[in-house]
Residue frames as a rotation matrix with the C-alpha (Angstrom) as fourth column:
UNK 1
0.104 0.545 -0.832 -7.22
-0.784 -0.470 -0.406 66.20
-0.612 0.694 0.379 153.79
UNK 2
0.250 0.053 0.967 -8.13
0.383 0.912 -0.149 63.46
-0.889 0.407 0.208 151.31
UNK 3
-0.466 -0.553 -0.691 -6.12
-0.410 -0.557 0.722 64.13
-0.784 0.620 0.033 148.16
UNK 4
0.704 0.671 -0.231 -7.53
-0.473 0.200 -0.858 63.77
-0.530 0.714 0.458 144.66
UNK 5
-0.189 -0.880 -0.435 -5.14
-0.976 0.119 0.183 61.06
-0.110 0.459 -0.882 143.50
UNK 6
-0.393 0.129 0.910 -7.05
-0.117 0.975 -0.189 57.75
-0.912 -0.181 -0.368 143.31
UNK 7
-0.629 0.086 -0.772 -7.54
-0.775 -0.139 0.616 56.43
-0.055 0.987 0.154 139.76
UNK 8
0.146 0.793 0.591 -10.64
-0.460 0.584 -0.669 54.42
-0.876 -0.174 0.450 138.80
UNK 9
-0.308 -0.232 0.923 -10.89
0.565 0.736 0.373 51.89
-0.766 0.636 -0.096 135.94
UNK 10
0.669 0.644 0.371 -12.72
0.704 -0.390 -0.593 54.61
-0.237 0.658 -0.714 134.01
UNK 11
-0.132 -0.820 0.557 -9.58
0.832 -0.397 -0.387 56.75
0.539 0.412 0.734 134.15
UNK 12
0.619 0.417 0.665 -11.18
0.011 -0.851 0.524 59.29
0.785 -0.318 -0.532 136.47
UNK 13
-0.568 -0.774 -0.279 -9.02
0.425 0.014 -0.905 60.69
0.704 -0.633 0.321 139.28
UNK 14
0.438 0.867 0.237 -11.03
0.072 -0.296 0.952 61.08
0.896 -0.400 -0.192 142.48
UNK 15
-0.494 -0.515 0.700 -10.58
-0.634 -0.337 -0.696 62.01
0.595 -0.788 -0.160 146.14
UNK 16
0.726 0.656 -0.205 -11.27
-0.325 0.591 0.738 58.97
0.606 -0.470 0.642 148.33
UNK 17
0.510 -0.545 0.665 -9.45
-0.824 -0.087 0.561 57.66
-0.248 -0.834 -0.493 151.43
UNK 18
0.832 -0.172 0.527 -8.64
0.159 0.985 0.071 54.18
-0.531 0.025 0.847 150.04
UNK 19
0.192 -0.887 -0.421 -4.99
-0.577 -0.449 0.683 53.97
-0.794 0.112 -0.597 148.99
UNK 20
0.871 0.137 -0.472 -4.61
-0.478 0.464 -0.746 50.91
0.116 0.875 0.469 146.78
UNK 21
0.728 -0.572 0.378 -1.76
0.261 0.741 0.619 48.49
-0.635 -0.352 0.688 146.08
UNK 22
-0.072 -0.764 0.641 0.09
0.996 -0.020 0.088 50.37
-0.054 0.645 0.763 143.32
UNK 23
0.325 0.097 -0.941 1.11
0.120 -0.991 -0.061 53.94
-0.938 -0.093 -0.334 142.64
UNK 24
-0.074 -0.358 0.931 2.17
0.980 0.145 0.134 55.65
-0.183 0.922 0.340 139.41
UNK 25
-0.124 0.030 -0.992 2.25
0.182 -0.982 -0.052 58.95
-0.975 -0.187 0.116 137.62
UNK 26
0.435 0.264 0.861 1.53
0.898 -0.060 -0.436 61.00
-0.064 0.963 -0.264 134.51
UNK 27
-0.347 -0.602 0.720 3.71
0.544 -0.754 -0.368 63.99
0.764 0.263 0.589 135.44
UNK 28
-0.904 -0.006 -0.428 3.09
0.367 -0.527 -0.767 67.01
-0.221 -0.850 0.478 137.69
UNK 29
-0.379 0.865 0.329 -0.69
0.594 -0.045 0.803 67.57
0.709 0.500 -0.497 137.85
UNK 30
0.478 0.590 -0.650 -1.08
0.868 -0.204 0.453 69.42
0.135 -0.781 -0.610 141.16
UNK 31
0.433 -0.272 0.859 -0.40
-0.013 -0.955 -0.296 72.92
0.901 0.117 -0.417 142.46
UNK 32
-0.611 -0.779 0.141 1.38
-0.117 -0.088 -0.989 74.13
0.783 -0.621 -0.037 145.60
UNK 33
-0.275 0.609 0.744 -1.83
-0.961 -0.151 -0.232 73.55
-0.029 -0.779 0.627 147.57
UNK 34
-0.900 -0.169 0.402 -1.80
-0.176 0.984 0.019 69.85
-0.399 -0.054 -0.915 146.60
UNK 35
0.168 0.985 0.033 -4.85
-0.160 0.060 -0.985 70.27
-0.973 0.161 0.168 144.38
UNK 36
-0.321 -0.202 0.925 -5.27
0.807 0.454 0.379 68.94
-0.496 0.868 0.018 140.85
UNK 37
-0.568 0.147 -0.810 -5.56
-0.421 -0.897 0.132 71.48
-0.707 0.416 0.572 138.09
UNK 38
0.453 0.775 -0.441 -7.28
-0.774 0.096 -0.626 70.90
-0.443 0.625 0.643 134.77
UNK 39
-0.106 -0.580 -0.808 -4.53
-0.892 0.414 -0.180 68.70
0.439 0.701 -0.561 133.30
UNK 40
0.790 0.348 0.505 -4.82
-0.534 0.795 0.287 64.93
-0.302 -0.496 0.814 133.66
UNK 41
0.589 -0.744 0.316 -1.42
0.729 0.658 0.189 64.16
-0.349 0.119 0.930 132.12
UNK 42
0.600 -0.488 -0.634 1.77
-0.424 -0.866 0.265 66.02
-0.678 0.110 -0.726 131.23
UNK 43
-0.481 -0.710 -0.514 3.40
-0.857 0.257 0.447 63.32
-0.185 0.656 -0.732 129.09
UNK 44
0.306 0.642 -0.703 2.47
-0.809 0.564 0.162 60.04
0.501 0.520 0.692 127.44
UNK 45
-0.529 -0.559 -0.639 4.47
-0.095 0.787 -0.609 57.81
0.843 -0.262 -0.469 129.82
UNK 46
0.308 0.688 0.657 1.68
-0.871 -0.073 0.485 56.77
0.382 -0.722 0.577 132.17
UNK 47
-0.427 -0.652 -0.626 3.36
-0.332 0.757 -0.563 54.25
0.841 -0.033 -0.540 134.45
UNK 48
0.812 0.579 -0.075 2.50
-0.209 0.408 0.889 51.81
0.546 -0.705 0.452 137.25
UNK 49
-0.195 -0.947 0.254 4.98
-0.530 -0.116 -0.840 51.92
0.825 -0.298 -0.480 140.14
UNK 50
-0.156 0.025 -0.987 5.62
0.654 0.751 -0.085 49.91
0.740 -0.660 -0.134 143.28
UNK 51
0.847 0.488 0.212 4.36
0.140 -0.589 0.796 51.39
0.513 -0.644 -0.567 146.55
UNK 52
0.739 -0.666 0.099 7.77
-0.275 -0.164 0.948 50.67
-0.615 -0.728 -0.304 148.09
UNK 53
0.835 -0.543 0.092 11.09
0.314 0.332 -0.890 50.75
0.452 0.772 0.447 146.26
UNK 54
-0.204 -0.973 -0.111 14.46
0.553 -0.021 -0.833 50.55
0.808 -0.232 0.542 148.02
UNK 55
-0.413 0.006 -0.911 14.66
0.880 -0.255 -0.401 53.30
-0.235 -0.967 0.100 150.63
UNK 56
-0.810 0.158 0.565 12.76
0.197 -0.834 0.516 55.94
0.553 0.529 0.644 148.64
UNK 57
-0.354 0.727 -0.588 10.26
0.838 -0.034 -0.545 57.89
-0.416 -0.686 -0.597 150.73
UNK 58
-0.793 0.153 0.590 7.83
0.314 -0.727 0.610 60.32
0.522 0.669 0.529 149.12
UNK 59
-0.598 0.683 -0.419 5.20
0.218 -0.364 -0.905 62.69
-0.772 -0.632 0.069 150.46
UNK 60
-0.195 0.557 0.807 2.24
0.965 0.257 0.056 62.60
-0.176 0.790 -0.588 148.03
UNK 61
0.586 0.471 0.659 1.72
0.706 -0.697 -0.129 65.75
0.399 0.541 -0.741 145.99
UNK 62
0.042 -0.686 -0.726 4.85
0.676 -0.515 0.526 67.54
-0.735 -0.513 0.442 147.16
UNK 63
0.808 0.303 -0.505 4.85
-0.091 -0.784 -0.614 70.88
-0.582 0.542 -0.606 145.29
UNK 64
0.306 -0.680 -0.666 6.93
-0.925 -0.377 -0.041 70.71
-0.223 0.629 -0.745 142.13
UNK 65
-0.759 -0.530 0.378 7.23
-0.454 0.847 0.276 66.89
-0.466 0.038 -0.884 142.19
UNK 66
-0.743 0.495 -0.451 5.30
-0.283 0.378 0.881 64.40
0.607 0.782 -0.141 140.11
UNK 67
-0.097 0.850 0.518 1.76
-0.989 -0.141 0.047 63.63
0.113 -0.508 0.854 141.23
UNK 68
-0.966 -0.204 0.158 1.50
-0.234 0.950 -0.207 60.23
-0.107 -0.237 -0.966 142.92
UNK 69
-0.036 0.960 -0.277 -1.57
-0.923 0.074 0.379 58.43
0.384 0.270 0.883 141.66
UNK 70
-0.726 -0.180 0.664 -2.94
-0.537 0.752 -0.383 55.27
-0.430 -0.634 -0.643 143.32
UNK 71
-0.187 0.598 -0.779 -4.74
-0.763 0.411 0.499 52.19
0.619 0.688 0.379 141.96
UNK 72
0.633 0.468 0.616 -6.57
-0.745 0.585 0.321 49.34
-0.210 -0.662 0.719 143.66
UNK 73
0.312 -0.571 0.759 -4.44
0.190 0.820 0.540 46.90
-0.931 -0.024 0.364 141.64
UNK 74
-0.672 -0.719 -0.176 -2.57
-0.049 -0.195 0.980 46.51
-0.739 0.667 0.096 138.38
UNK 75
-0.486 0.568 0.664 -5.65
0.870 0.390 0.302 45.53
-0.088 0.724 -0.684 136.36
UNK 76
0.597 0.671 -0.440 -7.27
0.648 -0.727 -0.228 48.85
-0.473 -0.148 -0.869 137.31
UNK 77
0.046 -0.679 -0.733 -4.11
-0.150 -0.730 0.667 50.71
-0.988 0.079 -0.135 136.29
UNK 78
-0.828 -0.314 0.464 -4.05
0.352 0.352 0.867 48.93
-0.436 0.882 -0.181 132.93
UNK 79
0.024 0.931 0.365 -7.71
0.994 0.018 -0.110 49.79
-0.109 0.365 -0.924 132.36
UNK 80
0.680 0.208 -0.703 -6.94
0.308 -0.951 0.016 53.45
-0.665 -0.228 -0.711 133.06
UNK 81
0.970 -0.233 0.069 -4.22
0.003 -0.276 -0.961 53.33
0.243 0.933 -0.267 130.38
UNK 82
0.453 -0.846 0.281 -1.02
-0.854 -0.322 0.409 52.80
-0.255 -0.425 -0.868 132.36
UNK 83
0.715 -0.340 -0.611 1.81
-0.027 0.859 -0.511 50.27
0.699 0.382 0.605 131.89
UNK 84
0.795 -0.396 -0.461 4.50
0.592 0.335 0.733 48.92
-0.136 -0.855 0.501 134.30
UNK 85
0.820 -0.563 -0.104 7.42
-0.547 -0.824 0.144 51.19
-0.167 -0.062 -0.984 135.20
UNK 86
0.702 -0.626 -0.340 10.79
0.121 0.575 -0.809 50.14
0.702 0.527 0.479 133.77
UNK 87
-0.165 -0.807 0.567 12.68
-0.525 -0.415 -0.743 51.56
0.835 -0.420 -0.355 136.77
UNK 88
-0.433 0.006 0.901 11.02
-0.896 0.102 -0.431 50.31
-0.095 -0.995 -0.039 139.95
UNK 89
0.354 0.603 0.714 9.24
-0.412 0.787 -0.460 47.31
-0.840 -0.131 0.527 138.37
UNK 90
-0.308 -0.612 -0.729 11.76
-0.896 -0.072 0.439 46.17
-0.321 0.788 -0.526 135.77
UNK 91
-0.920 -0.055 0.388 10.76
0.011 0.986 0.167 42.49
-0.391 0.157 -0.907 135.75
UNK 92
-0.032 0.989 0.141 7.08
0.515 0.137 -0.846 43.34
-0.857 0.046 -0.514 135.26
UNK 93
0.309 0.039 -0.950 7.97
-0.605 -0.763 -0.228 45.91
-0.734 0.645 -0.212 132.59
UNK 94
-0.692 -0.652 -0.311 10.00
-0.670 0.418 0.614 43.27
-0.270 0.633 -0.725 130.75
UNK 95
-0.711 0.501 0.494 7.10
0.419 0.865 -0.276 40.79
-0.565 0.011 -0.825 131.00
UNK 96
0.339 0.848 -0.407 4.64
0.144 -0.474 -0.869 43.39
-0.930 0.235 -0.283 129.67
UNK 97
0.077 -0.412 -0.908 7.02
-0.842 -0.515 0.163 44.30
-0.535 0.752 -0.386 126.82
UNK 98
-0.892 -0.418 0.169 7.60
-0.293 0.823 0.487 40.62
-0.343 0.385 -0.857 125.95
UNK 99
-0.293 0.873 0.390 3.84
0.597 0.486 -0.638 40.02
-0.747 0.046 -0.663 125.78
UNK 100
0.429 0.362 -0.827 3.49
-0.329 -0.791 -0.517 43.13
-0.841 0.493 -0.220 123.59
UNK 101
-0.425 -0.704 -0.568 6.14
-0.831 0.055 0.554 41.71
-0.359 0.708 -0.608 121.27
UNK 102
-0.852 0.157 0.500 4.38
0.200 0.979 0.034 38.33
-0.485 0.129 -0.865 121.19
UNK 103
0.111 0.993 -0.036 1.11
0.447 -0.082 -0.891 40.05
-0.888 0.082 -0.453 120.27
UNK 104
0.728 0.210 -0.653 2.52
-0.296 -0.762 -0.576 42.33
-0.619 0.612 -0.493 117.57
UNK 105
0.712 -0.559 0.425 5.71
0.702 0.586 -0.405 40.68
-0.023 0.586 0.810 116.34
UNK 106
0.338 -0.571 0.748 7.58
0.099 -0.769 -0.632 43.90
0.936 0.287 -0.204 117.18
UNK 107
-0.013 -0.422 -0.906 9.99
0.990 0.123 -0.071 44.53
0.141 -0.898 0.417 120.07
UNK 108
0.595 0.378 0.709 8.83
0.432 -0.895 0.114 48.02
0.678 0.239 -0.696 121.11
UNK 109
-0.718 -0.688 0.111 10.63
0.336 -0.481 -0.810 50.76
0.610 -0.544 0.576 122.97
UNK 110
-0.504 0.530 -0.682 8.94
0.750 -0.123 -0.649 52.36
-0.428 -0.839 -0.336 125.97
UNK 111
-0.635 0.290 -0.716 8.08
-0.334 -0.939 -0.084 55.53
-0.696 0.186 0.693 123.99
UNK 112
-0.814 0.356 -0.459 6.56
-0.390 0.252 0.886 53.39
0.431 0.900 -0.066 121.22
UNK 113
-0.561 0.637 -0.528 4.34
0.753 0.658 -0.006 51.60
0.344 -0.401 -0.849 123.73
UNK 114
-0.528 0.338 -0.779 3.39
0.463 -0.654 -0.598 54.91
-0.712 -0.677 0.189 125.33
UNK 115
-0.809 0.207 -0.550 2.47
-0.528 -0.665 0.527 56.39
-0.257 0.717 0.647 121.93
UNK 116
-0.709 0.549 -0.443 0.27
-0.002 0.626 0.780 53.40
0.705 0.554 -0.443 121.06
UNK 117
-0.500 0.521 -0.692 -1.38
0.866 0.302 -0.399 53.37
0.002 -0.798 -0.602 124.49
UNK 118
-0.688 0.217 -0.692 -2.08
0.089 -0.922 -0.377 57.11
-0.720 -0.321 0.615 124.37
UNK 119
-0.821 0.364 -0.441 -3.77
-0.548 -0.283 0.787 56.79
0.162 0.887 0.432 120.98
UNK 120
-0.439 0.638 -0.632 -6.07
0.125 0.741 0.660 54.12
0.889 0.211 -0.405 122.43
UNK 121
-0.544 0.194 -0.816 -6.86
0.829 0.275 -0.487 55.42
0.130 -0.942 -0.310 125.92
UNK 122
-0.138 0.497 -0.857 -8.10
0.498 -0.713 -0.493 59.03
-0.856 -0.494 -0.149 125.66
UNK 123
0.329 0.323 0.887 -9.74
0.919 -0.327 -0.222 61.35
0.219 0.888 -0.404 123.18
UNK 124
-0.494 -0.552 0.672 -8.89
0.463 -0.821 -0.334 65.01
0.736 0.147 0.661 122.77
UNK 125
0.183 0.646 0.741 -11.67
-0.437 -0.622 0.650 65.93
0.881 -0.443 0.169 125.18
UNK 126
-0.603 -0.599 0.527 -9.94
-0.751 0.203 -0.629 63.66
0.270 -0.775 -0.571 127.79
UNK 127
0.452 0.801 0.393 -12.76
-0.862 0.506 -0.040 61.09
-0.231 -0.321 0.918 127.72
UNK 128
-0.324 -0.572 0.754 -11.80
-0.414 0.802 0.430 57.42
-0.851 -0.173 -0.497 127.88
UNK 129
-0.305 0.166 -0.938 -11.75
-0.912 0.234 0.338 55.51
0.276 0.958 0.080 124.59
UNK 130
-0.278 0.314 0.908 -13.96
-0.469 0.780 -0.413 52.43
-0.838 -0.541 -0.070 124.91
UNK 131
-0.673 0.047 -0.738 -14.67
-0.685 0.336 0.646 49.61
0.278 0.941 -0.194 122.49
UNK 132
0.411 0.837 0.361 -17.29
-0.871 0.477 -0.116 46.88
-0.269 -0.266 0.925 122.18
UNK 133
-0.531 -0.554 -0.641 -16.39
-0.685 0.726 -0.060 43.20
0.499 0.407 -0.766 122.24
UNK 134
0.502 0.658 -0.561 -17.95
-0.179 0.714 0.677 39.86
0.846 -0.239 0.476 123.23
UNK 135
0.551 -0.262 0.792 -17.23
-0.834 -0.198 0.515 39.34
0.022 -0.944 -0.328 126.93
UNK 136
0.835 -0.172 0.523 -16.15
-0.009 0.946 0.324 35.75
-0.550 -0.275 0.788 126.40
UNK 137
0.718 -0.608 0.339 -13.47
0.519 0.143 -0.842 36.85
0.464 0.781 0.419 123.92
UNK 138
0.589 -0.466 0.660 -11.75
-0.517 -0.845 -0.136 39.11
0.622 -0.261 -0.739 126.44
UNK 139
-0.125 -0.743 -0.658 -8.65
0.202 0.630 -0.750 37.99
0.971 -0.227 0.071 128.37
UNK 140
0.569 0.192 -0.799 -8.39
0.796 0.116 0.594 37.61
0.207 -0.974 -0.087 132.12
UNK 141
-0.372 -0.697 -0.613 -7.31
0.821 -0.555 0.133 40.90
-0.433 -0.454 0.779 133.67
UNK 142
-0.791 0.140 0.595 -9.42
0.330 -0.722 0.608 43.13
0.515 0.678 0.525 131.43
UNK 143
-0.714 0.565 -0.413 -12.09
0.215 -0.385 -0.898 45.54
-0.666 -0.730 0.153 132.66
UNK 144
-0.649 0.610 0.455 -15.58
0.522 -0.078 0.850 46.02
0.554 0.789 -0.267 131.27
UNK 145
-0.741 0.599 0.304 -18.70
-0.669 -0.624 -0.403 48.00
-0.052 -0.502 0.863 132.10
UNK 146
-0.670 0.613 -0.418 -21.57
0.398 0.772 0.496 45.78
0.627 0.166 -0.761 133.20
UNK 147
0.335 0.873 -0.356 -24.82
0.893 -0.173 0.416 47.29
0.301 -0.457 -0.837 134.46
UNK 148
0.685 -0.094 0.722 -23.07
0.051 -0.983 -0.176 50.68
0.727 0.157 -0.669 134.23
UNK 149
0.806 -0.452 0.383 -20.38
-0.500 -0.173 0.848 49.63
-0.317 -0.875 -0.366 136.73
UNK 150
0.043 -0.869 -0.493 -16.74
-0.916 0.163 -0.367 48.54
0.399 0.468 -0.789 136.27
UNK 151
0.843 0.156 0.515 -16.10
-0.363 0.872 0.330 44.81
-0.398 -0.465 0.791 136.51
UNK 152
-0.227 -0.965 -0.128 -12.92
-0.914 0.166 0.370 42.76
-0.336 0.201 -0.920 136.23
UNK 153
0.791 0.317 -0.524 -12.79
-0.495 0.834 -0.243 39.62
0.360 0.451 0.816 134.11
UNK 154
-0.264 -0.872 0.412 -10.76
-0.963 0.219 -0.154 37.03
0.044 -0.438 -0.898 136.04
UNK 155
-0.927 -0.208 0.311 -10.60
-0.238 0.969 -0.062 33.27
-0.288 -0.132 -0.948 135.49
UNK 156
-0.797 0.604 0.011 -13.78
0.329 0.419 0.846 33.24
0.506 0.678 -0.533 133.43
UNK 157
0.073 0.830 -0.553 -15.86
0.997 -0.047 0.061 35.16
0.025 -0.556 -0.831 135.95
UNK 158
0.041 0.083 0.996 -16.88
0.300 -0.952 0.067 38.76
0.953 0.296 -0.064 136.55
UNK 159
-0.263 -0.223 -0.939 -15.72
0.964 -0.019 -0.265 40.63
0.041 -0.975 0.219 139.67
UNK 160
0.675 0.591 0.441 -17.57
0.550 -0.802 0.233 43.78
0.491 0.085 -0.867 140.71
UNK 161
-0.393 -0.911 0.123 -15.13
0.679 -0.377 -0.630 46.61
0.620 -0.164 0.767 141.40
UNK 162
0.904 0.424 -0.052 -15.29
0.372 -0.721 0.584 49.01
0.210 -0.548 -0.810 144.33
UNK 163
0.480 -0.767 0.425 -12.49
-0.490 -0.637 -0.595 51.39
0.727 0.077 -0.682 145.40
UNK 164
0.186 -0.384 0.904 -11.86
-0.955 0.144 0.258 49.14
-0.229 -0.912 -0.341 148.43
UNK 165
-0.774 -0.462 0.433 -11.84
-0.356 0.883 0.306 45.82
-0.524 0.083 -0.848 146.54
UNK 166
-0.635 0.555 -0.538 -14.00
-0.428 0.327 0.842 43.37
0.643 0.765 0.030 144.63
UNK 167
-0.702 0.388 0.596 -17.21
-0.637 0.031 -0.770 42.57
-0.317 -0.921 0.226 146.49
UNK 168
0.380 0.837 0.394 -19.20
-0.460 0.540 -0.705 40.22
-0.803 0.087 0.590 144.23
UNK 169
-0.812 -0.579 0.069 -18.48
-0.271 0.479 0.835 37.45
-0.517 0.659 -0.546 141.72
UNK 170
0.246 0.940 -0.237 -20.88
-0.599 -0.045 -0.800 37.11
-0.762 0.338 0.552 138.80
UNK 171
0.227 -0.078 0.971 -21.29
0.604 0.793 -0.078 34.88
-0.764 0.604 0.227 135.78
UNK 172
-0.745 -0.563 -0.359 -19.55
0.037 -0.572 0.819 36.21
-0.666 0.597 0.447 132.70
UNK 173
0.247 0.920 -0.306 -22.22
-0.350 -0.210 -0.913 37.55
-0.904 0.332 0.270 130.32
UNK 174
-0.361 -0.280 0.889 -22.61
0.658 0.599 0.456 35.92
-0.660 0.750 -0.032 126.91
UNK 175
0.738 0.581 0.344 -22.97
0.665 -0.534 -0.522 39.13
-0.120 0.614 -0.780 124.96
UNK 176
-0.045 -0.718 0.695 -21.09
0.658 -0.544 -0.520 42.14
0.752 0.434 0.497 123.66
UNK 177
0.600 0.169 -0.782 -19.93
0.769 -0.391 0.505 44.55
-0.220 -0.905 -0.365 126.35
UNK 178
0.853 -0.348 0.388 -18.19
-0.189 -0.901 -0.391 47.91
0.485 0.260 -0.835 126.72
UNK 179
0.474 -0.786 -0.397 -14.46
0.838 0.541 -0.070 47.41
0.270 -0.300 0.915 127.30
UNK 180
0.981 -0.143 -0.131 -12.44
-0.067 -0.884 0.463 49.85
-0.182 -0.445 -0.877 129.42
UNK 181
0.246 -0.957 0.157 -8.95
0.212 0.211 0.954 48.38
-0.946 -0.201 0.255 129.02
UNK 182
0.288 -0.160 -0.944 -7.18
-0.791 -0.596 -0.140 49.91
-0.540 0.787 -0.298 125.99
UNK 183
0.930 0.177 -0.323 -6.64
-0.354 0.672 -0.651 47.67
0.102 0.719 0.687 122.95
UNK 184
0.109 -0.951 -0.289 -2.83
-0.565 0.179 -0.805 47.41
0.818 0.251 -0.518 123.33
UNK 185
-0.574 -0.316 0.756 -3.10
-0.818 0.266 -0.510 46.17
-0.040 -0.911 -0.411 126.90
UNK 186
0.551 0.778 0.303 -5.89
-0.689 0.629 -0.361 43.79
-0.471 -0.010 0.882 125.91
UNK 187
0.731 -0.342 -0.591 -3.46
-0.365 0.535 -0.762 42.24
0.577 0.773 0.266 123.41
UNK 188
-0.363 -0.895 0.258 -0.76
-0.686 0.070 -0.724 42.09
0.630 -0.440 -0.640 126.08
UNK 189
-0.183 0.396 0.900 -3.14
-0.860 0.379 -0.342 40.32
-0.477 -0.836 0.271 128.48
UNK 190
0.826 0.555 -0.097 -4.19
-0.517 0.677 -0.523 37.89
-0.225 0.483 0.847 125.74
UNK 191
0.487 -0.737 -0.469 -0.51
-0.319 0.349 -0.881 37.13
0.813 0.578 -0.065 125.10
UNK 192
0.287 -0.290 -0.913 0.11
0.577 0.813 -0.077 36.00
0.765 -0.505 0.401 128.65
UNK 193
-0.692 -0.509 0.512 0.82
-0.092 -0.641 -0.762 39.04
0.716 -0.575 0.397 130.81
UNK 194
0.080 0.695 -0.715 -0.70
0.752 0.429 0.501 38.45
0.655 -0.577 -0.488 134.24
UNK 195
-0.093 -0.095 0.991 -1.50
-0.294 -0.949 -0.119 41.61
0.951 -0.302 0.060 136.23
UNK 196
-0.864 -0.209 -0.459 -1.13
0.378 0.333 -0.864 41.61
0.333 -0.919 -0.209 139.99
UNK 197
-0.077 0.969 0.235 -4.62
0.122 -0.225 0.967 41.69
0.990 0.103 -0.101 141.50
UNK 198
-0.260 0.141 0.955 -6.04
-0.870 -0.463 -0.168 42.88
0.419 -0.875 0.243 144.79
UNK 199
-0.966 -0.221 0.134 -6.38
-0.259 0.829 -0.496 40.13
-0.002 -0.514 -0.858 147.40
UNK 200
-0.257 0.948 0.185 -10.18
-0.510 0.029 -0.860 40.38
-0.821 -0.315 0.476 147.22
UNK 201
0.496 0.399 -0.772 -9.95
-0.868 0.219 -0.445 38.83
-0.008 0.891 0.455 143.73
UNK 202
-0.100 -0.665 -0.740 -7.38
-0.568 0.649 -0.507 36.18
0.817 0.369 -0.443 144.56
UNK 203
-0.863 -0.242 0.444 -8.21
-0.505 0.352 -0.788 35.15
0.034 -0.904 -0.425 148.16
């Protein structure tokens, strides 16, 4: 059975076979039949975790355990409103936090970052908060909608997203676009945080 645990840049959680290069969680979202309920988060700490950490072995959607979510890469996870885990990805968490501090002048705690991210990623109706900005002003690693489809901005170009990888490279548009990545993570990216990307964007 294909589980409903793959997260798109739009924040939607869908059932597709592709696994991705990162996992993460938002709390326990599934029932004892491994199906998602109505909730799409149980707390504000939406994190991005390593697929492998020490000798930990997990069975996705084990009843009563947190719901493992999967992302194509870290840029997708950031667009969906997540941030690096301080436990299994401490170095990346520290880098994200340092870039946050550089952007804001404040050394935040994890709960403070989670509070700010939550206020900028979803509305009360669970829809994704999106803003408009000139594409050329956006940092590498951010996600936008272009021709009604998610695209990654990377090294001054536009990469068309699919659940299996990036399949086309386009010229960055010279106009205002709809931005998917929440404002706090945009600032972190602009301050030097470099997300780990799928090989289809780097190879």
